[in-house]
C-alpha positions as CSV (number, residue, x, y, z in Angstrom):
1,M,-15.3,-8.8,-17.4
2,P,-17.9,-5.9,-16.9
3,N,-19.3,-5.3,-13.5
4,P,-23.1,-5.7,-13.4
5,P,-24.9,-2.9,-11.6
6,G,-25.2,-3.4,-7.9
7,Q,-22.5,-6.1,-7.7
8,S,-20.8,-6.3,-4.3
9,L,-17.1,-6.5,-3.7
10,R,-17.6,-9.8,-2.0
11,S,-19.4,-11.3,-5.0
12,L,-16.8,-9.8,-7.3
13,L,-13.9,-11.4,-5.4
14,L,-15.9,-14.6,-5.0
15,G,-16.3,-14.8,-8.7
16,Y,-12.6,-14.4,-9.3
17,E,-11.7,-16.8,-6.5
18,L,-13.9,-19.4,-8.2
19,A,-12.4,-18.6,-11.6
20,F,-8.8,-19.0,-10.2
21,L,-9.9,-22.2,-8.4
22,G,-11.2,-23.5,-11.8
23,L,-7.9,-22.5,-13.3
24,V,-6.1,-24.5,-10.7
25,L,-8.4,-27.5,-11.2
26,V,-7.9,-27.4,-15.0
27,T,-4.2,-27.1,-14.7
28,G,-4.1,-29.9,-12.2
29,A,-6.3,-32.0,-14.3
30,M,-4.1,-31.5,-17.4
31,G,-1.0,-32.2,-15.3
32,G,-2.6,-35.3,-13.9
33,L,-3.8,-36.5,-17.3
34,W,-0.3,-36.0,-18.7
35,A,1.2,-37.9,-15.8
36,Y,-1.4,-40.6,-16.1
37,F,-0.7,-40.9,-19.8
38,W,3.0,-41.3,-19.3
39,Q,2.5,-43.7,-16.4
40,Q,0.2,-45.8,-18.4
41,T,2.5,-45.7,-21.4
42,A,5.5,-46.7,-19.3
43,A,3.5,-49.5,-17.6
44,E,2.2,-50.8,-21.0
45,S,5.7,-50.6,-22.5
46,L,7.1,-52.6,-19.5
47,R,4.2,-55.2,-19.9
48,L,4.7,-55.6,-23.6
49,N,8.5,-56.0,-23.2
50,A,7.9,-58.5,-20.4
51,F,5.3,-60.3,-22.5
52,A,7.8,-60.5,-25.4
53,D,10.6,-61.7,-23.1
54,T,8.3,-64.4,-21.7
55,A,7.4,-65.6,-25.3
56,E,11.1,-65.5,-26.2
57,E,11.9,-67.5,-23.1
58,I,9.2,-70.1,-24.1
59,R,10.7,-70.4,-27.6
60,A,14.3,-70.7,-26.3
61,T,13.2,-73.3,-23.7
62,V,11.3,-75.3,-26.5
63,F,14.4,-75.4,-28.6
64,Q,16.5,-76.4,-25.6
65,Q,14.0,-79.1,-24.8
66,I,14.2,-80.5,-28.3
67,K,18.0,-80.7,-28.2
68,D,18.2,-82.1,-24.7
69,V,15.5,-84.6,-25.2
70,A,16.9,-85.7,-28.6
71,L,20.4,-86.2,-27.1
72,A,19.0,-88.1,-24.1
73,R,17.1,-90.4,-26.5
74,L,20.2,-90.9,-28.7
75,R,22.1,-91.9,-25.7
76,D,19.3,-94.1,-24.5
77,D,19.4,-92.2,-21.3
78,P,16.8,-93.7,-18.9
79,A,16.2,-90.1,-17.6
80,A,15.1,-88.8,-21.0
81,V,11.5,-89.1,-20.2
82,E,12.0,-87.2,-16.9
83,V,13.9,-84.5,-18.7
84,N,11.1,-84.1,-21.3
85,T,8.5,-84.0,-18.5
86,D,10.5,-81.4,-16.6
87,Y,10.8,-79.2,-19.7
88,Y,7.0,-79.5,-20.3
89,R,6.2,-78.3,-16.8
90,R,8.6,-75.3,-17.1
91,I,7.1,-74.3,-20.4
92,Q,3.6,-74.7,-19.1
93,G,4.5,-72.4,-16.2
94,H,5.8,-69.8,-18.8
95,F,2.5,-70.1,-20.7
96,N,0.6,-69.4,-17.4
97,S,2.8,-66.3,-16.8
98,L,2.2,-65.2,-20.4
99,R,-1.6,-65.5,-19.9
100,R,-1.4,-63.4,-16.7
101,Q,0.5,-60.7,-18.6
102,S,-2.1,-60.6,-21.4
103,T,-4.6,-57.8,-21.4
104,A,-6.2,-58.2,-24.9
105,R,-8.4,-60.9,-26.4
106,A,-6.1,-61.0,-29.5
107,E,-3.2,-61.8,-27.2
108,D,-5.2,-64.5,-25.5
109,Y,-5.9,-66.1,-28.9
110,A,-2.3,-65.9,-29.9
111,I,-1.1,-67.5,-26.7
112,Q,-3.7,-70.2,-27.1
113,S,-2.5,-70.8,-30.7
114,M,1.1,-70.9,-29.5
115,Q,0.3,-73.3,-26.7
116,E,-1.6,-75.6,-29.0
117,A,1.3,-75.6,-31.4
118,Y,3.6,-76.6,-28.5
119,G,1.1,-79.4,-27.6
120,R,1.5,-80.8,-31.1
121,L,5.3,-80.4,-30.8
122,Q,5.2,-82.2,-27.5
123,A,3.3,-85.0,-29.0
124,D,5.9,-85.3,-31.8
125,L,8.6,-85.5,-29.2
126,Q,6.7,-88.1,-27.3
127,A,6.5,-90.1,-30.5
128,V,10.3,-90.1,-30.6
129,F,10.3,-92.1,-27.5
130,D,7.6,-94.5,-28.7
131,D,9.0,-95.0,-32.3
132,P,10.7,-98.4,-32.4
133,Y,12.6,-97.4,-35.6
134,M,14.6,-94.8,-33.6
135,L,16.8,-97.7,-32.6
136,N,18.6,-97.8,-35.9
137,R,21.5,-95.5,-36.6
138,V,19.9,-93.8,-39.6
139,A,17.0,-92.7,-37.5
140,R,19.3,-91.5,-34.8
141,L,21.2,-89.3,-37.3
142,R,17.9,-87.9,-38.7
143,I,17.1,-86.5,-35.3
144,L,20.3,-84.4,-35.4
145,D,19.4,-83.0,-38.8
146,P,18.5,-79.2,-38.5
147,R,15.8,-79.6,-41.2
148,Y,14.1,-82.2,-39.0
149,E,14.1,-79.6,-36.1
150,Q,12.7,-76.9,-38.3
151,A,9.9,-79.2,-39.5
152,L,9.2,-80.3,-36.0
153,V,8.7,-76.7,-34.7
154,A,7.3,-75.1,-37.9
155,D,3.8,-74.7,-36.4
156,F,5.2,-73.5,-33.1
157,E,7.3,-70.9,-34.9
158,D,4.3,-69.6,-36.8
159,A,2.3,-69.2,-33.6
160,F,5.3,-67.5,-31.9
161,K,5.6,-65.1,-34.9
162,R,1.9,-64.2,-34.4
163,V,2.6,-63.4,-30.7
164,R,5.7,-61.4,-31.6
165,G,3.8,-59.6,-34.3
166,L,1.1,-58.6,-31.8
167,V,3.7,-57.2,-29.4
168,D,5.6,-55.3,-32.1
169,Q,2.3,-53.8,-33.4
170,A,1.3,-52.8,-29.9
171,L,4.7,-51.2,-29.3
172,E,4.5,-49.4,-32.7
173,D,1.0,-48.1,-31.9
174,Q,2.2,-46.9,-28.5
175,S,5.2,-45.1,-30.1
176,A,2.7,-43.4,-32.5
177,R,0.6,-42.2,-29.6
178,V,3.6,-40.9,-27.7
179,A,4.7,-39.1,-30.9
180,E,1.2,-37.6,-31.3
181,W,1.2,-36.4,-27.7
182,T,4.7,-35.0,-28.0
183,R,3.6,-33.1,-31.1
184,R,0.6,-31.6,-29.5
185,A,2.2,-30.9,-26.1
186,P,3.7,-27.5,-27.2
187,Y,0.2,-26.4,-28.1
188,L,-1.7,-27.8,-25.2
189,L,0.6,-27.0,-22.3
190,P,0.5,-23.1,-22.8
191,L,-3.3,-23.1,-22.7
192,P,-3.5,-22.9,-18.9
193,L,-0.9,-20.2,-18.9
194,L,-2.8,-18.2,-21.6
195,F,-6.0,-18.7,-19.7
196,A,-4.3,-17.5,-16.5
197,L,-3.0,-14.4,-18.2
198,L,-6.4,-13.7,-19.7
199,L,-8.1,-14.1,-16.3
200,L,-5.5,-11.9,-14.7
201,V,-6.0,-9.1,-17.3
202,L,-9.8,-9.3,-17.0
203,S,-9.7,-9.4,-13.2
204,R,-7.3,-6.5,-13.0
205,S,-9.5,-4.5,-15.4
206,S,-12.7,-5.3,-13.5
207,L,-11.2,-4.6,-10.1
208,S,-9.8,-1.4,-11.3
209,R,-13.1,-0.2,-12.8
210,G,-15.2,-1.5,-9.9
211,F,-13.0,-0.8,-6.9
212,V,-9.6,0.8,-7.4
213,Q,-10.6,3.8,-9.5
214,P,-13.8,4.6,-7.5
215,M,-11.9,4.1,-4.3
216,R,-9.1,6.4,-5.5
217,A,-11.7,9.0,-6.4
218,V,-13.2,8.7,-2.9
219,I,-9.8,9.2,-1.3
220,A,-9.0,12.2,-3.5
221,G,-12.5,13.7,-2.8
222,T,-12.2,13.2,1.0
223,R,-8.8,14.8,0.9
224,R,-10.2,17.9,-0.8
225,M,-13.1,17.8,1.7
226,S,-10.6,17.7,4.5
227,D,-9.0,20.8,3.1
228,G,-12.3,22.6,3.4
229,D,-14.0,22.0,0.1
230,L,-17.2,20.6,1.6
231,G,-19.3,21.6,-1.4
232,R,-17.7,18.9,-3.5
233,R,-19.6,15.7,-4.1
234,L,-18.2,12.3,-4.9
235,A,-19.4,10.3,-7.9
236,V,-21.3,7.3,-6.7
237,G,-20.2,4.2,-8.7
238,G,-18.2,1.0,-8.5
239,V,-19.1,-2.0,-6.4
240,T,-21.9,-1.7,-3.8
241,E,-19.5,-1.1,-0.9
242,V,-17.6,1.7,-2.6
243,A,-20.9,3.3,-3.9
244,Q,-22.3,3.2,-0.3
245,L,-19.1,4.7,1.0
246,A,-19.2,7.5,-1.5
247,S,-22.9,8.2,-0.6
248,S,-22.0,8.2,3.1
249,V,-19.1,10.6,2.5
250,N,-21.4,12.9,0.5
251,Q,-24.0,12.8,3.3
252,L,-21.3,13.4,5.8
253,A,-19.9,16.4,3.8
254,A,-23.4,17.8,3.6
255,D,-23.9,17.4,7.4
256,L,-20.5,18.9,8.1
257,M,-21.2,21.9,5.8
258,A,-24.5,22.5,7.6
259,S,-22.7,22.1,11.0
260,R,-19.9,24.4,9.9
261,D,-22.3,27.0,8.7
262,A,-24.2,26.8,12.0
263,L,-20.9,26.9,13.9
264,I,-19.6,29.9,12.0
265,E,-22.9,31.7,12.6
266,S,-22.7,30.8,16.3
267,E,-19.0,31.9,16.5
268,R,-20.0,35.1,14.6
269,Q,-22.7,35.8,17.1
270,A,-20.4,35.0,20.0
271,A,-17.6,37.2,18.6
272,L,-20.1,40.0,18.1
273,G,-21.3,39.5,21.7
274,A,-17.8,39.8,22.9
275,L,-16.9,42.7,20.6
276,V,-20.0,44.8,21.4
277,P,-19.0,45.5,25.0
278,V,-15.5,46.4,24.0
279,V,-16.7,48.7,21.2
280,A,-19.3,50.3,23.6
281,H,-16.6,50.8,26.3
282,N,-14.1,52.4,24.0
283,V,-16.6,54.6,22.2
284,R,-18.8,55.6,25.2
285,N,-15.8,57.0,27.2
286,P,-14.5,59.3,24.5
287,L,-18.1,60.4,23.7
288,A,-18.7,61.2,27.3
289,A,-15.5,63.2,27.4
290,I,-16.5,65.0,24.2
291,R,-19.9,65.8,25.7
292,A,-18.4,67.1,28.9
293,S,-16.0,69.3,26.9
294,A,-18.8,70.6,24.8
295,Q,-20.8,71.5,27.9
296,L,-17.7,73.4,29.2
297,L,-17.7,75.4,26.0
298,E,-21.0,76.9,27.0
299,H,-19.5,78.3,30.2
300,A,-16.1,79.3,28.9
301,D,-15.3,82.9,29.8
302,T,-12.1,83.5,27.9
303,P,-10.8,82.5,24.5
304,E,-8.0,80.6,26.2
305,E,-10.6,78.3,27.9
306,V,-12.4,77.8,24.6
307,R,-9.1,76.9,22.8
308,E,-8.1,74.5,25.6
309,T,-11.5,72.8,25.6
310,A,-11.5,72.5,21.8
311,Q,-8.0,70.9,21.9
312,G,-9.3,68.4,24.4
313,I,-12.2,67.5,22.1
314,V,-9.8,67.1,19.1
315,A,-7.5,64.9,21.1
316,T,-10.4,62.7,22.2
317,V,-11.7,62.4,18.6
318,D,-8.2,61.5,17.4
319,R,-7.9,58.9,20.1
320,L,-11.2,57.4,19.1
321,G,-10.1,57.4,15.4
322,R,-6.8,55.6,16.3
323,W,-8.8,53.0,18.3
324,V,-11.2,52.4,15.4
325,S,-8.3,52.0,12.9
326,A,-6.5,49.6,15.3
327,L,-9.7,47.6,15.7
328,V,-10.1,47.3,11.9
329,S,-6.5,46.3,11.5
330,Y,-6.9,43.7,14.2
331,L,-10.0,42.2,12.7
332,H,-8.4,42.0,9.2
333,P,-6.9,38.6,8.3
334,L,-3.1,38.6,8.4
335,K,-1.0,37.1,5.6
336,P,2.7,37.6,6.5
337,R,5.2,38.2,3.7
338,L,8.3,36.6,5.1
339,A,11.8,37.7,4.5
340,D,15.1,37.4,6.4
341,V,15.6,40.5,8.6
342,R,18.2,41.3,11.3
343,A,16.4,41.5,14.6
344,A,18.7,44.5,15.6
345,A,17.5,46.5,12.6
346,L,13.9,45.7,13.4
347,L,14.2,47.0,17.0
348,D,16.2,50.0,15.9
349,A,13.3,51.1,13.6
350,V,10.8,50.9,16.5
351,F,13.2,52.8,18.8
352,E,13.4,55.6,16.2
353,L,9.6,55.8,16.1
354,L,9.4,56.1,19.9
355,A,12.4,58.5,20.3
356,S,10.3,61.6,21.0
357,R,8.2,59.8,23.7
358,L,11.3,58.3,25.3
359,A,12.9,61.8,25.5
360,E,9.7,63.3,26.8
361,K,9.8,61.0,29.8
362,E,13.5,61.1,30.1
363,L,13.7,57.3,29.7
364,R,17.0,55.5,29.1
365,L,17.0,52.7,26.6
366,L,19.3,49.8,27.5
367,R,20.1,47.5,24.5
368,E,20.8,44.2,26.3
369,P,21.3,41.5,25.3
370,W,22.2,42.6,21.8
371,D,23.2,39.9,19.3
372,E,23.9,41.6,15.9
373,T,23.9,38.2,14.2
374,A,20.4,37.2,15.3
375,T,18.2,36.9,12.1
376,L,14.4,36.5,11.8
377,R,12.3,35.2,9.0
378,V,9.5,37.7,9.4
379,D,7.1,40.2,7.8
380,A,8.9,43.3,9.0
381,D,5.9,45.7,8.7
382,L,3.6,43.5,10.8
383,M,6.2,42.7,13.4
384,E,7.2,46.4,13.6
385,Q,3.6,47.2,14.4
386,A,3.5,44.5,17.1
387,L,6.8,45.6,18.7
388,Y,5.7,49.3,18.5
389,G,2.6,48.4,20.5
390,L,4.5,46.4,23.2
391,L,7.3,49.1,23.5
392,S,4.6,51.8,23.6
393,N,3.0,50.1,26.5
394,A,6.4,49.9,28.3
395,V,7.0,53.6,27.7
396,E,3.5,54.5,29.1
397,A,4.0,52.2,32.1
398,S,7.5,53.3,33.0
399,P,8.1,56.1,35.5
400,R,10.0,59.2,34.4
401,G,13.7,58.7,34.3
402,S,13.6,54.9,34.6
403,V,15.2,52.3,32.3
404,I,13.7,50.2,29.5
405,R,15.7,47.1,28.6
406,A,15.3,45.7,25.1
407,G,17.3,43.2,23.1
408,M,17.6,39.9,21.2
409,R,19.5,36.7,21.5
410,A,20.1,33.8,19.1
411,W,19.8,30.3,20.6
412,P,20.6,27.0,18.8
413,T,16.9,26.4,18.0
414,L,15.2,29.8,18.4
415,T,15.7,33.6,18.6
416,T,14.2,35.5,21.5
417,I,13.3,39.2,21.8
418,E,12.9,40.6,25.3
419,I,11.4,43.9,26.5
420,E,11.5,44.8,30.2
421,D,10.3,47.9,32.0
422,R,10.2,49.2,35.5
423,G,6.5,50.1,35.6
424,G,5.6,48.0,38.7
425,G,4.4,45.0,36.8
426,I,1.5,44.4,34.5
427,P,-1.7,44.6,36.5
428,F,-3.5,41.8,34.6
429,M,-2.5,38.7,32.6
430,P,-3.2,39.2,28.9
431,D,-5.6,36.8,27.1
432,P,-4.3,35.8,23.6
433,A,-7.9,35.5,22.3
434,G,-9.4,38.5,24.2
435,L,-10.1,42.1,23.2
436,E,-11.3,43.3,26.5
437,P,-8.9,46.1,27.6
438,G,-7.1,45.8,30.9
439,P,-6.4,48.5,33.5
440,T,-4.3,51.2,31.9
441,T,-3.1,54.8,32.5
442,K,-2.1,55.4,28.9
443,R,-2.9,58.7,27.2
444,F,-2.1,57.7,23.7
445,G,-3.0,54.0,23.6
446,T,-5.9,52.2,22.0
447,G,-6.1,49.1,24.2
448,L,-5.3,46.9,21.2
449,G,-1.5,46.8,21.4
450,I,-1.3,43.5,23.2
451,P,-4.1,41.7,21.1
452,V,-2.4,42.9,17.9
453,A,1.0,41.6,19.1
454,F,-0.6,38.2,20.0
455,K,-2.2,38.0,16.5
456,V,1.0,38.9,14.7
457,C,3.1,36.4,16.6
458,K,0.5,33.7,16.0
459,A,0.5,34.4,12.3
460,H,4.3,33.9,12.3
461,G,4.1,30.7,14.5
462,W,5.9,32.5,17.4
463,S,5.0,32.6,21.1
464,L,4.5,35.8,23.2
465,T,4.7,35.6,27.0
466,F,4.3,38.2,29.9
467,E,6.1,37.9,33.2
468,V,6.1,40.2,36.3
469,V,9.8,40.7,37.5
470,D,10.1,41.1,41.3
471,N,7.0,43.3,41.4
472,T,9.1,46.1,39.8
473,G,8.3,45.6,36.2
474,T,7.1,43.5,33.3
475,R,9.2,41.3,31.1
476,I,7.9,40.4,27.6
477,T,9.5,37.6,25.7
478,I,8.9,36.7,22.0
479,S,10.2,33.3,21.0
480,A,10.8,32.7,17.2
481,P,11.9,29.2,16.1
482,R,14.9,29.4,13.8
483,H,14.3,28.7,10.1
484,R,16.3,26.0,8.4
485,A,17.2,28.2,5.4
486,Q,18.2,30.9,7.9
487,E,20.5,28.5,9.8
488,H,22.1,27.4,6.5
489,D,22.7,31.1,5.5
490,E,24.3,31.8,8.9
491,D,26.6,28.7,8.7
492,T,27.9,29.7,5.3
């Protein structure tokens, strides 16, 4: 059943509800008609059989009347007349019952004919009492002759046979109708079932085209939109409600795209507004140092002073270059390439890079706690860069000859990496989303070590925390949730 354009879901469902209601009514009507037919057939069969039984009873009573009355007359029984009258009343009562059971004009005529025949028979019986010749023996013996009985009831028997013939014909016609209904039943009874199946197929097809398929397309489209594909538009079709929903979703997607573009532009402006002061700060200071050194070159008296000033300019330029490289690295999106790496090997690689600076400040490295079994699922290059920045800060902050403690520990649900120095405690609380450099005394740093570490840890789904320990130093803790595959490997 095709869906007309603009058809609503309510009207579609209402149409099929009415169709199924019609199916129920048709099925109920057929069932009721079938039950009515069999009820009428059974009632008619009972009536005809009762009609036939009553006629048979009249016939039997008539023959019994003839015998009893004849015997009473032969015996000259004074009660013979009373016996005859009693039989007459009983038979008339049976005729009245037979008339009540009649439902057809032909039956009424047959009953009337039978009753008239009985009236003539009754008159003949009455003549037996009135005939003076019945007193002789020959006449008495004639009454007992069966041929006399047959002649006496011949008209009555003919009338009875007509009644019986009507009953037999009616029963035969009824049997023929039952046979015809029984023959047609296998073809008629499946019709409601076939109609129901056809209606089910049509309704399923129509609901699928008008509601299910368009709704499935709306769900799939909204799922893609929720994944960020706001440029996709849904096909507007199906019933009115689904078409309106698709149009609303398309409008919502367009509004969200416009809002997203405006938000991105706003965030870009805000990011630039936050980045410009940082860039200006980190560029202005080196440029000022370079300018001051260049001015010193004009007043240098010896080649040694010129060489020392030139080295300062080169160092400042290198520092500015490192900061620019670190800034570019920080702003670049991170896509970690994960692999299972031993935490001990990762820290040892960073210690090796910082070996010369540790030796320069005579710092002692304490590997504690040190769990050789601790494993991380990590991008080793990115995490090495983050750990290098954090340990480099610890080296810069630590006084000469002090101790730096670094290690890792495997817990049931996570692995932790700890770095602790004796640099008096971090003078500010780092902001995971900030680029603004905090107070520092570093000679080689860029101010981006902590932001880079935050970004790398976030890309891995880890956490990074800073804590001042007894105002004597700073403890840095990286918490990495244990990977299921990693746990399985360790168990085996």
